[in-house]
N, CA, C and O atoms as CSV, one atom per row, in Angstrom:
chain,resi,resn,atom,element,x,y,z
A,1,MET,N,N,114.331,106.468,86.413
A,1,MET,CA,C,113.427,106.007,87.433
A,1,MET,C,C,113.046,107.190,88.318
A,1,MET,O,O,113.846,108.096,88.553
A,2,ARG,N,N,111.821,107.158,88.797
A,2,ARG,CA,C,111.311,108.252,89.604
A,2,ARG,C,C,110.884,107.746,90.979
A,2,ARG,O,O,110.575,106.566,91.148
A,3,LEU,N,N,110.870,108.648,91.958
A,3,LEU,CA,C,110.443,108.287,93.310
A,3,LEU,C,C,109.069,107.627,93.317
A,3,LEU,O,O,108.855,106.642,94.023
A,4,VAL,N,N,108.151,108.160,92.543
A,4,VAL,CA,C,106.789,107.613,92.536
A,4,VAL,C,C,106.766,106.169,92.038
A,4,VAL,O,O,105.828,105.436,92.351
A,5,ASP,N,N,107.776,105.736,91.267
A,5,ASP,CA,C,107.876,104.349,90.816
A,5,ASP,C,C,108.381,103.429,91.930
A,5,ASP,O,O,108.314,102.206,91.804
A,6,LEU,N,N,108.885,104.014,93.018
A,6,LEU,CA,C,109.504,103.260,94.105
A,6,LEU,C,C,108.658,103.268,95.377
A,6,LEU,O,O,109.188,103.166,96.484
A,7,GLU,N,N,107.335,103.391,95.209
A,7,GLU,CA,C,106.423,103.361,96.354
A,7,GLU,C,C,106.794,104.404,97.419
A,7,GLU,O,O,106.666,104.143,98.615
A,8,ALA,N,N,107.242,105.557,96.991
A,8,ALA,CA,C,107.663,106.616,97.918
A,8,ALA,C,C,106.463,107.211,98.637
A,8,ALA,O,O,105.361,107.307,98.098
A,9,THR,N,N,106.724,107.607,99.873
A,9,THR,CA,C,105.710,108.315,100.653
A,9,THR,C,C,106.411,109.256,101.628
A,9,THR,O,O,107.495,108.955,102.129
A,10,PHE,N,N,105.791,110.376,101.885
A,10,PHE,CA,C,106.288,111.276,102.919
A,10,PHE,C,C,105.941,110.690,104.275
A,10,PHE,O,O,104.914,110.028,104.426
A,11,VAL,N,N,106.802,110.931,105.271
A,11,VAL,CA,C,106.579,110.425,106.623
A,11,VAL,C,C,106.804,111.535,107.643
A,11,VAL,O,O,107.570,112.471,107.414
A,12,ALA,N,N,106.122,111.404,108.762
A,12,ALA,CA,C,106.305,112.313,109.897
A,12,ALA,C,C,106.679,111.474,111.112
A,12,ALA,O,O,106.171,110.368,111.298
A,13,ALA,N,N,107.570,112.011,111.932
A,13,ALA,CA,C,108.008,111.310,113.134
A,13,ALA,C,C,106.891,111.268,114.163
A,13,ALA,O,O,106.094,112.199,114.287
A,14,THR,N,N,106.854,110.154,114.902
A,14,THR,CA,C,105.943,110.002,116.033
A,14,THR,C,C,106.772,109.540,117.235
A,14,THR,O,O,107.978,109.322,117.111
A,15,ASP,N,N,106.137,109.393,118.377
A,15,ASP,CA,C,106.852,108.915,119.568
A,15,ASP,C,C,107.383,107.497,119.412
A,15,ASP,O,O,108.348,107.119,120.074
A,16,THR,N,N,106.763,106.718,118.547
A,16,THR,CA,C,107.146,105.313,118.403
A,16,THR,C,C,107.770,104.978,117.050
A,16,THR,O,O,108.074,103.813,116.793
A,17,GLY,N,N,107.964,105.949,116.195
A,17,GLY,CA,C,108.535,105.693,114.869
A,17,GLY,C,C,108.112,106.753,113.879
A,17,GLY,O,O,108.545,107.901,113.983
A,18,TRP,N,N,107.270,106.392,112.914
A,18,TRP,CA,C,106.799,107.343,111.924
A,18,TRP,C,C,105.451,106.894,111.382
A,18,TRP,O,O,105.020,105.755,111.560
A,19,ARG,N,N,104.799,107.851,110.707
A,19,ARG,CA,C,103.525,107.573,110.042
A,19,ARG,C,C,103.543,108.246,108.688
A,19,ARG,O,O,104.229,109.251,108.499
A,20,ASP,N,N,102.795,107.703,107.745
A,20,ASP,CA,C,102.681,108.309,106.424
A,20,ASP,C,C,101.900,109.613,106.526
A,20,ASP,O,O,100.946,109.719,107.297
A,21,VAL,N,N,102.314,110.604,105.740
A,21,VAL,CA,C,101.583,111.865,105.614
A,21,VAL,C,C,101.427,112.184,104.138
A,21,VAL,O,O,102.124,111.618,103.295
A,22,ASP,N,N,100.521,113.084,103.830
A,22,ASP,CA,C,100.173,113.349,102.436
A,22,ASP,C,C,101.013,114.419,101.751
A,22,ASP,O,O,101.160,114.393,100.529
A,23,THR,N,N,101.569,115.361,102.516
A,23,THR,CA,C,102.203,116.503,101.863
A,23,THR,C,C,103.624,116.751,102.358
A,23,THR,O,O,104.005,116.327,103.449
A,24,PHE,N,N,104.385,117.437,101.540
A,24,PHE,CA,C,105.756,117.831,101.876
A,24,PHE,C,C,105.774,118.691,103.139
A,24,PHE,O,O,106.660,118.533,103.979
A,25,THR,N,N,104.821,119.587,103.279
A,25,THR,CA,C,104.823,120.498,104.426
A,25,THR,C,C,104.563,119.785,105.752
A,25,THR,O,O,104.986,120.278,106.798
A,26,GLU,N,N,103.884,118.649,105.739
A,26,GLU,CA,C,103.645,117.856,106.952
A,26,GLU,C,C,104.830,116.944,107.288
A,26,GLU,O,O,104.942,116.464,108.416
A,27,ALA,N,N,105.707,116.705,106.319
A,27,ALA,CA,C,106.703,115.640,106.415
A,27,ALA,C,C,107.943,116.027,107.210
A,27,ALA,O,O,108.351,117.187,107.266
A,28,HIS,N,N,108.525,114.992,107.824
A,28,HIS,CA,C,109.855,115.071,108.422
A,28,HIS,C,C,110.852,114.284,107.580
A,28,HIS,O,O,112.053,114.309,107.849
A,29,GLY,N,N,110.351,113.582,106.555
A,29,GLY,CA,C,111.223,112.762,105.724
A,29,GLY,C,C,110.459,112.027,104.647
A,29,GLY,O,O,109.269,112.254,104.427
A,30,VAL,N,N,111.187,111.125,103.971
A,30,VAL,CA,C,110.608,110.332,102.891
A,30,VAL,C,C,111.136,108.902,103.017
A,30,VAL,O,O,112.258,108.679,103.471
A,31,ILE,N,N,110.311,107.945,102.609
A,31,ILE,CA,C,110.718,106.543,102.577
A,31,ILE,C,C,110.360,105.997,101.197
A,31,ILE,O,O,109.304,106.314,100.650
A,32,PHE,N,N,111.256,105.167,100.635
A,32,PHE,CA,C,111.022,104.614,99.301
A,32,PHE,C,C,111.792,103.317,99.122
A,32,PHE,O,O,112.754,103.053,99.843
A,33,ASP,N,N,111.361,102.501,98.148
A,33,ASP,CA,C,112.049,101.254,97.831
A,33,ASP,C,C,113.436,101.554,97.280
A,33,ASP,O,O,113.627,102.538,96.565
A,34,CYS,N,N,114.399,100.705,97.613
A,34,CYS,CA,C,115.758,100.877,97.101
A,34,CYS,C,C,115.754,100.737,95.579
A,34,CYS,O,O,115.258,99.737,95.060
A,35,PRO,N,N,116.295,101.717,94.855
A,35,PRO,CA,C,116.291,101.642,93.391
A,35,PRO,C,C,117.274,100.616,92.826
A,35,PRO,O,O,117.184,100.256,91.653
A,36,LYS,N,N,118.207,100.146,93.647
A,36,LYS,CA,C,119.189,99.167,93.157
A,36,LYS,C,C,118.653,97.742,93.243
A,36,LYS,O,O,118.720,96.988,92.272
A,37,CYS,N,N,118.115,97.372,94.421
A,37,CYS,CA,C,117.741,95.970,94.613
A,37,CYS,C,C,116.262,95.753,94.880
A,37,CYS,O,O,115.789,94.619,94.799
A,38,LEU,N,N,115.524,96.800,95.194
A,38,LEU,CA,C,114.097,96.724,95.545
A,38,LEU,C,C,113.843,95.801,96.728
A,38,LEU,O,O,112.702,95.408,96.974
A,39,GLY,N,N,114.909,95.446,97.471
A,39,GLY,CA,C,114.779,94.502,98.557
A,39,GLY,C,C,114.611,95.108,99.931
A,39,GLY,O,O,114.402,94.382,100.903
A,40,HIS,N,N,114.698,96.414,100.032
A,40,HIS,CA,C,114.553,97.091,101.321
A,40,HIS,C,C,114.121,98.530,101.080
A,40,HIS,O,O,114.090,99.003,99.944
A,41,LYS,N,N,113.793,99.209,102.154
A,41,LYS,CA,C,113.379,100.610,102.079
A,41,LYS,C,C,114.547,101.526,102.408
A,41,LYS,O,O,115.458,101.150,103.145
A,42,ILE,N,N,114.510,102.720,101.858
A,42,ILE,CA,C,115.457,103.786,102.184
A,42,ILE,C,C,114.656,104.902,102.831
A,42,ILE,O,O,113.598,105.289,102.335
A,43,MET,N,N,115.165,105.416,103.941
A,43,MET,CA,C,114.510,106.515,104.632
A,43,MET,C,C,115.484,107.681,104.727
A,43,MET,O,O,116.643,107.505,105.105
A,44,ALA,N,N,115.012,108.854,104.386
A,44,ALA,CA,C,115.819,110.069,104.503
A,44,ALA,C,C,115.026,111.086,105.312
A,44,ALA,O,O,113.924,111.479,104.931
A,45,TRP,N,N,115.605,111.508,106.438
A,45,TRP,CA,C,114.968,112.488,107.330
A,45,TRP,C,C,115.477,113.888,107.031
A,45,TRP,O,O,116.647,114.066,106.691
A,46,TRP,N,N,114.612,114.873,107.153
A,46,TRP,CA,C,114.975,116.280,106.979
A,46,TRP,C,C,115.583,116.791,108.294
A,46,TRP,O,O,115.469,116.133,109.327
A,47,PRO,N,N,116.225,117.960,108.252
A,47,PRO,CA,C,116.763,118.558,109.481
A,47,PRO,C,C,115.693,118.885,110.522
A,47,PRO,O,O,116.010,118.956,111.709
A,48,ASN,N,N,114.441,119.085,110.120
A,48,ASN,CA,C,113.382,119.417,111.085
A,48,ASN,C,C,112.849,118.195,111.831
A,48,ASN,O,O,111.981,118.339,112.692
A,49,ALA,N,N,113.345,117.003,111.522
A,49,ALA,CA,C,112.915,115.803,112.240
A,49,ALA,C,C,113.464,115.830,113.658
A,49,ALA,O,O,114.565,116.333,113.882
A,50,PRO,N,N,112.723,115.300,114.613
A,50,PRO,CA,C,113.232,115.258,115.983
A,50,PRO,C,C,114.591,114.563,116.040
A,50,PRO,O,O,114.849,113.630,115.280
A,51,SER,N,N,115.445,115.016,116.932
A,51,SER,CA,C,116.800,114.462,116.998
A,51,SER,C,C,116.816,113.025,117.506
A,51,SER,O,O,117.701,112.255,117.135
A,52,GLN,N,N,115.872,112.656,118.332
A,52,GLN,CA,C,115.788,111.282,118.848
A,52,GLN,C,C,114.550,110.609,118.267
A,52,GLN,O,O,113.443,110.782,118.777
A,53,LEU,N,N,114.742,109.850,117.210
A,53,LEU,CA,C,113.631,109.146,116.582
A,53,LEU,C,C,113.665,107.675,116.973
A,53,LEU,O,O,114.707,107.025,116.886
A,54,ALA,N,N,112.532,107.161,117.400
A,54,ALA,CA,C,112.446,105.735,117.731
A,54,ALA,C,C,112.624,104.908,116.469
A,54,ALA,O,O,111.932,105.133,115.476
A,55,GLY,N,N,113.536,103.963,116.498
A,55,GLY,CA,C,113.745,103.074,115.353
A,55,GLY,C,C,114.261,103.774,114.129
A,55,GLY,O,O,113.885,103.408,113.016
A,56,ASP,N,N,115.112,104.772,114.288
A,56,ASP,CA,C,115.629,105.567,113.171
A,56,ASP,C,C,116.633,104.752,112.349
A,56,ASP,O,O,117.768,104.560,112.784
A,57,PRO,N,N,116.225,104.265,111.151
A,57,PRO,CA,C,117.138,103.477,110.340
A,57,PRO,C,C,118.212,104.308,109.646
A,57,PRO,O,O,119.135,103.746,109.057
A,58,SER,N,N,118.109,105.626,109.704
A,58,SER,CA,C,119.108,106.474,109.036
A,58,SER,C,C,120.332,106.715,109.895
A,58,SER,O,O,121.301,107.316,109.433
A,59,GLY,N,N,120.307,106.258,111.136
A,59,GLY,CA,C,121.455,106.458,112.014
A,59,GLY,C,C,121.677,107.902,112.406
A,59,GLY,O,O,122.800,108.281,112.739
A,60,GLY,N,N,120.636,108.719,112.375
A,60,GLY,CA,C,120.746,110.116,112.770
A,60,GLY,C,C,121.160,111.060,111.651
A,60,GLY,O,O,121.305,112.259,111.887
A,61,LYS,N,N,121.353,110.550,110.441
A,61,LYS,CA,C,121.713,111.420,109.302
A,61,LYS,C,C,120.497,112.241,108.891
A,61,LYS,O,O,119.354,111.847,109.125
A,62,ARG,N,N,120.766,113.387,108.274
A,62,ARG,CA,C,119.702,114.274,107.802
A,62,ARG,C,C,120.038,114.778,106.399
A,62,ARG,O,O,121.207,114.946,106.052
A,63,TRP,N,N,118.991,115.018,105.594
A,63,TRP,CA,C,119.157,115.531,104.241
A,63,TRP,C,C,118.361,116.821,104.083
A,63,TRP,O,O,117.244,116.936,104.587
A,64,GLN,N,N,118.931,117.770,103.395
A,64,GLN,CA,C,118.200,118.972,103.014
A,64,GLN,C,C,117.195,118.569,101.939
A,64,GLN,O,O,117.522,117.812,101.025
A,65,ALA,N,N,116.002,119.068,102.053
A,65,ALA,CA,C,114.948,118.706,101.115
A,65,ALA,C,C,114.300,119.966,100.565
A,65,ALA,O,O,114.081,120.941,101.284
A,66,SER,N,N,113.997,119.920,99.268
A,66,SER,CA,C,113.252,121.018,98.649
A,66,SER,C,C,112.272,120.424,97.653
A,66,SER,O,O,112.450,119.305,97.172
A,67,GLY,N,N,111.253,121.182,97.360
A,67,GLY,CA,C,110.221,120.748,96.442
A,67,GLY,C,C,108.855,120.969,97.062
A,67,GLY,O,O,108.725,121.579,98.123
A,68,THR,N,N,107.851,120.467,96.386
A,68,THR,CA,C,106.481,120.606,96.874
A,68,THR,C,C,105.755,119.275,96.918
A,68,THR,O,O,104.693,119.170,97.532
A,69,SER,N,N,106.314,118.250,96.271
A,69,SER,CA,C,105.673,116.936,96.190
A,69,SER,C,C,106.738,115.879,95.883
A,69,SER,O,O,107.915,116.205,95.732
A,70,LEU,N,N,106.327,114.637,95.794
A,70,LEU,CA,C,107.259,113.574,95.396
A,70,LEU,C,C,107.720,113.750,93.954
A,70,LEU,O,O,108.790,113.273,93.577
A,71,GLU,N,N,106.922,114.427,93.158
A,71,GLU,CA,C,107.259,114.649,91.745
A,71,GLU,C,C,108.436,115.592,91.541
A,71,GLU,O,O,109.123,115.512,90.523
A,72,ASP,N,N,108.677,116.494,92.509
A,72,ASP,CA,C,109.780,117.446,92.329
A,72,ASP,C,C,110.739,117.490,93.530
A,72,ASP,O,O,111.511,118.437,93.677
A,73,LEU,N,N,110.683,116.468,94.379
A,73,LEU,CA,C,111.541,116.428,95.557
A,73,LEU,C,C,113.019,116.337,95.176
A,73,LEU,O,O,113.403,115.558,94.304
A,74,THR,N,N,113.835,117.144,95.845
A,74,THR,CA,C,115.291,117.093,95.703
A,74,THR,C,C,115.890,116.949,97.095
A,74,THR,O,O,115.506,117.663,98.021
A,75,LEU,N,N,116.842,116.010,97.239
A,75,LEU,CA,C,117.547,115.787,98.498
A,75,LEU,C,C,119.028,116.070,98.315
A,75,LEU,O,O,119.597,115.824,97.251
A,76,SER,N,N,119.638,116.587,99.359
A,76,SER,CA,C,121.076,116.848,99.329
A,76,SER,C,C,121.640,116.570,100.705
A,76,SER,O,O,121.038,116.991,101.693
A,77,PRO,N,N,122.754,115.889,100.819
A,77,PRO,CA,C,123.623,115.367,99.764
A,77,PRO,C,C,123.086,114.062,99.190
A,77,PRO,O,O,121.919,113.723,99.388
A,78,SER,N,N,123.941,113.334,98.481
A,78,SER,CA,C,123.566,112.033,97.942
A,78,SER,C,C,123.305,111.052,99.082
A,78,SER,O,O,123.645,111.313,100.236
A,79,ILE,N,N,122.709,109.943,98.742
A,79,ILE,CA,C,122.451,108.863,99.706
A,79,ILE,C,C,123.423,107.732,99.380
A,79,ILE,O,O,123.519,107.291,98.235
A,80,LEU,N,N,124.141,107.268,100.406
A,80,LEU,CA,C,125.087,106.169,100.251
A,80,LEU,C,C,124.782,105.115,101.308
A,80,LEU,O,O,124.867,105.388,102.506
A,81,LEU,N,N,124.432,103.923,100.870
A,81,LEU,CA,C,124.129,102.825,101.788
A,81,LEU,C,C,125.411,102.036,102.040
A,81,LEU,O,O,125.927,101.357,101.153
A,82,THR,N,N,125.910,102.141,103.269
A,82,THR,CA,C,127.205,101.537,103.567
A,82,THR,C,C,127.159,100.444,104.611
A,82,THR,O,O,128.200,99.860,104.916
A,83,SER,N,N,126.005,100.138,105.173
A,83,SER,CA,C,125.955,99.129,106.227
A,83,SER,C,C,126.358,97.768,105.654
A,83,SER,O,O,126.154,97.506,104.469
A,84,PRO,N,N,126.923,96.913,106.489
A,84,PRO,CA,C,127.383,95.603,106.002
A,84,PRO,C,C,126.287,94.775,105.332
A,84,PRO,O,O,126.561,94.021,104.398
A,85,GLU,N,N,125.055,94.911,105.804
A,85,GLU,CA,C,123.967,94.140,105.203
A,85,GLU,C,C,123.271,94.885,104.068
A,85,GLU,O,O,122.332,94.356,103.474
A,86,GLY,N,N,123.712,96.104,103.757
A,86,GLY,CA,C,123.101,96.902,102.698
A,86,GLY,C,C,123.596,96.510,101.318
A,86,GLY,O,O,124.567,95.765,101.183
A,87,CYS,N,N,122.930,97.010,100.306
A,87,CYS,CA,C,123.269,96.659,98.927
A,87,CYS,C,C,124.315,97.590,98.320
A,87,CYS,O,O,124.815,97.326,97.227
A,88,GLY,N,N,124.654,98.690,99.028
A,88,GLY,CA,C,125.677,99.599,98.527
A,88,GLY,C,C,125.191,100.648,97.542
A,88,GLY,O,O,126.003,101.293,96.880
A,89,TRP,N,N,123.871,100.830,97.434
A,89,TRP,CA,C,123.379,101.833,96.478
A,89,TRP,C,C,123.910,103.214,96.843
A,89,TRP,O,O,123.987,103.573,98.018
A,90,HIS,N,N,124.273,103.984,95.819
A,90,HIS,CA,C,124.694,105.368,95.981
A,90,HIS,C,C,124.028,106.174,94.882
A,90,HIS,O,O,124.144,105.849,93.700
A,91,GLY,N,N,123.326,107.234,95.285
A,91,GLY,CA,C,122.659,108.037,94.278
A,91,GLY,C,C,122.046,109.300,94.850
A,91,GLY,O,O,122.123,109.566,96.050
A,92,PHE,N,N,121.440,110.064,93.969
A,92,PHE,CA,C,120.793,111.326,94.296
A,92,PHE,C,C,119.299,111.229,94.026
A,92,PHE,O,O,118.848,110.410,93.226
A,93,VAL,N,N,118.544,112.079,94.706
A,93,VAL,CA,C,117.149,112.336,94.369
A,93,VAL,C,C,117.114,113.787,93.903
A,93,VAL,O,O,117.357,114.702,94.690
A,94,ARG,N,N,116.812,113.995,92.631
A,94,ARG,CA,C,116.776,115.335,92.031
A,94,ARG,C,C,115.483,115.517,91.250
A,94,ARG,O,O,115.204,114.759,90.321
A,95,ASP,N,N,114.705,116.508,91.619
A,95,ASP,CA,C,113.442,116.797,90.933
A,95,ASP,C,C,112.578,115.548,90.775
A,95,ASP,O,O,111.953,115.338,89.736
A,96,GLY,N,N,112.551,114.713,91.837
A,96,GLY,CA,C,111.719,113.521,91.843
A,96,GLY,C,C,112.317,112.329,91.113
A,96,GLY,O,O,111.716,111.255,91.092
A,97,ALA,N,N,113.488,112.498,90.516
A,97,ALA,CA,C,114.144,111.420,89.762
A,97,ALA,C,C,115.282,110.817,90.572
A,97,ALA,O,O,115.913,111.498,91.380
A,98,ILE,N,N,115.534,109.542,90.350
A,98,ILE,CA,C,116.666,108.847,90.962
A,98,ILE,C,C,117.826,108.918,89.982
A,98,ILE,O,O,117.689,108.573,88.808
A,99,ILE,N,N,118.974,109.371,90.481
A,99,ILE,CA,C,120.184,109.463,89.663
A,99,ILE,C,C,121.255,108.620,90.347
A,99,ILE,O,O,121.735,108.970,91.425
A,100,ASN,N,N,121.624,107.509,89.717
A,100,ASN,CA,C,122.629,106.622,90.284
A,100,ASN,C,C,124.030,107.200,90.082
A,100,ASN,O,O,124.329,107.799,89.049
A,101,CYS,N,N,124.878,107.007,91.088
A,101,CYS,CA,C,126.277,107.436,90.967
A,101,CYS,C,C,127.102,106.345,90.328
A,101,CYS,O,O,128.306,106.512,90.138
């Protein structure tokens, strides 16, 4: 499975939350459908995202990101959904592909 199959989009932080952007260089993060249940979105913010984001669902976590597009995006470390209401998905984004743990 690939990010582009999960309705992925780059996002940039705003004063009230985030907005979609077109390119990796404009982005502060990425949002995509959960590859395990497709029932919710996953958001991963880069280190360059503002430290205080309105409505930050990531809880202040940050991921290193490399690539030039959604087709070759790599995030580090893995993403682990641990909230009580979450589905428990754990996996990596490597070269635009989803790799389940």
